[in-house]
C-alpha positions, 0 to 999 in steps of 0.5 A: 822720180820726185815732183818739183815745185821750182820754176821751170828754167829756159834751156832745161828738159822736163818730163811732164804728164797729166791724166784725166779727171778721176782717171776718166778717158781723155781720148775716145776715138781716132778723131780725138787722137788726131786732133791732139796730134795737130794741136801738139804741133800747132801750139808749140809755136809762139806766133802761129801764122793762122788760127788752129781752126783755119789750119785744120780746115786746110787741105792735108797737103797745106797742113803738111807744108805748114808743119814742115816749117814749124821746127824753124819757127820760134817755139815755146818748147822743143818737143823731144818725145810724147805719147797719148794714152787712153786717159793720160799723156806724157811729154819730154820737153825743153823750155825755150821761152820764159814760162814756155812749158806752162804756156804751151801746155795751157794752150794745148790742154785748153784747146783740146778740152774745148774740142773734147767737151763739144765733141762728146757733149760734156762740161768741165775740166778734162785733165786733173789739175796742174800738170806734173813735171820732173826736171831732167838732170842728166843725159842718161835720165833723158834717154831713160825717160824717152824710152819710158814714154815710148814703151808706155803703151806696152807696159800699160797693156794698150798694145802687145810687144809686136805692136808697140813700134806701130802705135800711132799716138807717140813719137816712137815712129819718128825716132825709128824713121829718124825724121819728124815734123813735130819733134826735135830728135837730136838730143836723144838720137845723137847719143846712138849710132844709126838704128841703135835707138830702136834696140835701146827701146825694144831690148828693155820691153820685156823688163819694163812689162815685168816691172809694171807687173811687180808694181801692181802686185806691190800696190794690191 
């Protein structure tokens, strides 16, 4: 896949990703991942009702009620799929507003970096410069990228094959339940009969692992 420097367009889908500076870890604890998940949901909204700090101080029930309303609010992006890994992230986004992808990612990464630096007593940038993006041009590519994102914990060796469906820090569990408070699932799930998306992902798991091994051997 090639990186594109052309402007991001309203109504189009993009695979965006970034990693830690010098490949350093960007998530060190469950608290880090949970903060990132809440920020992911919160910052997609154009005009949040309350500041993130106040949102995080509310009860779990109130946060859940607020999240229930997010997909009905004006949003910079539709989050189609995502995964947080120990030193990087991937997202599949549809741009809804002018500069929506850039604005959303700037708000998300800046907020998370401030949190991470205070939490772990560090200074300076956390992520490696500007995010990378790839324009999704076909439905087939959209499906392939969603599967790639959801298998990332497996092919990277973070979890075993029997654990990938339980990986907490991706949208795969939302797809398996066909329900989400953060993501818009329809662009992917509408192409599959009920339950077939799981088969689409997991049937590719062994092949994806072998492909990753071959890639590493080629680079050595």
